[in-house]
C-alpha positions in Angstrom: -11.0 -9.9 -11.3 -8.0 -9.4 -12.6 -4.3 -10.0 -11.9 -2.6 -7.5 -14.1 -4.0 -4.0 -14.7 -2.6 -1.3 -16.9 -3.4 1.6 -14.7 -1.6 4.5 -17.8 -4.9 2.6 -20.0 -7.3 3.1 -17.2 -9.6 6.9 -16.8 -8.8 8.8 -14.8 -11.8 9.4 -12.4 -13.3 12.6 -10.3 -13.0 11.7 -7.3 -15.9 13.2 -4.3 -16.5 13.4 -1.3 -20.3 11.9 0.1 -22.8 14.9 0.5 -21.0 17.4 -2.1 -21.2 18.5 -5.5 -17.9 19.7 -6.4 -15.3 16.8 -7.3 -11.5 16.2 -4.9 -9.2 15.7 -7.8 -9.8 12.4 -10.0 -8.9 8.7 -9.4 -8.0 5.7 -11.2 -10.1 2.8 -9.1 -7.1 0.2 -9.4 -9.3 -1.7 -6.7 -12.3 -2.2 -8.6 -10.9 -3.1 -10.8 -8.4 -5.8 -9.6 -11.7 -6.6 -7.8 -9.9 -6.0 -4.1 -12.0 -6.7 -1.3 -10.4 -6.2 1.6 -8.0 -3.6 0.7 -8.7 -0.5 -1.7 -6.2 0.9 -3.7 -5.9 4.0 -5.7 -4.2 6.4 -7.7 -4.9 9.9 -6.7 -4.0 13.0 -9.0 -4.6 16.5 -7.0 -4.6 19.4 -9.0 -2.5 22.3 -8.2 -4.3 24.6 -6.0 -6.7 21.2 -5.2 -6.9 19.0 -2.3 -8.7 15.5 -3.0 -10.7 15.2 0.3 -12.0 17.0 3.5 -9.5 16.7 6.7 -10.8 13.7 8.1 -9.7 9.7 9.9 -10.8 6.6 9.6 -12.5 4.8 13.2 -11.0 1.5 11.9 -9.1 2.0 8.5 -5.2 2.2 7.8 -3.8 4.4 5.6 -0.4 3.9 3.4 0.5 6.6 0.5 3.0 6.8 -1.9 4.2 9.9 -4.1 4.9 8.9 -7.9 5.1 12.1 -9.3 5.1 16.1 -8.7 5.2 17.7 -4.9 2.8 18.8 -2.0 1.6 18.9 1.4 -0.1 16.6 4.0 -1.9 17.4 7.0 -1.2 14.7 9.7 -3.1 16.0 12.5 -3.0 19.0 12.3 0.2 19.6 11.6 1.6 20.4 7.4 4.0 19.0 6.3 5.4 19.0 2.0 5.6 15.6 0.7 7.2 14.6 -2.7 7.9 11.9 -5.9 9.6 9.0 -3.8 8.0 9.2 -0.1 6.0 7.0 1.7 3.5 7.9 4.2 2.1 5.6 7.3 -1.1 6.9 8.1 -2.2 4.7 11.6 -6.5 4.7 12.0 -7.4 7.3 14.0 -5.1 10.3 12.4 -6.8 12.6 10.6 -5.6 13.7 7.3 -5.7 15.4 4.5 -3.3 16.2 1.2 -3.3 19.4 -1.1 -1.4 20.9 -3.6 -0.1 24.1 -3.2 2.9 23.8 -6.1 1.4 25.1 -9.2 1.7 21.2 -10.8 -0.3 18.1 -10.4 0.7 15.8 -7.9 -0.1 11.6 -8.1 0.0 9.3 -5.0 -1.2 5.5 -4.5 -2.6 4.9 -1.7 -3.6 2.3 -0.6 -5.9 1.2 2.4 -7.2 -1.7 4.3 -11.5 -2.2 3.9 -13.2 -2.7 6.8 -16.9 -3.2 8.1 -17.9 -1.1 9.9 -15.1 1.7 9.5 -16.7 5.7 9.6 -15.5 8.6 8.6 -15.1 11.4 11.3 -14.6 14.8 9.7 -13.3 18.2 11.4 -12.4 21.9 9.6 -9.6 21.9 8.1 -6.3 23.2 10.0 -4.8 26.5 8.5 -2.3 26.0 5.2 0.7 26.5 6.4 3.6 29.8 5.3 5.0 29.1 2.2 
């Protein structure tokens, strides 16, 4: 366990969705370095034109997101919204969600989620992108 971590010194790791060969952006696994057990926290970098995951929900977990830099879109329950630096987003249990970066620069987001034993992810096809 480490109380203080210099996040800028941590390496970026490619993020894979279970069963996928291609990465979905990359992240810094702060929860691993801190040794947390009740929640996961990471910094995620979503590349231009990319995403960080599939359109999914968690059966028992809440998540909170904070945009550190850049801007991108989040789709919550089929509705796309643009988010940008300084925005705070809460995703309750059961809401389907995905981030997608339609900009030409990376978007970095802090992601904090509860870690509940027995929670499952459910995936749906990604909704049609917004008209930009």
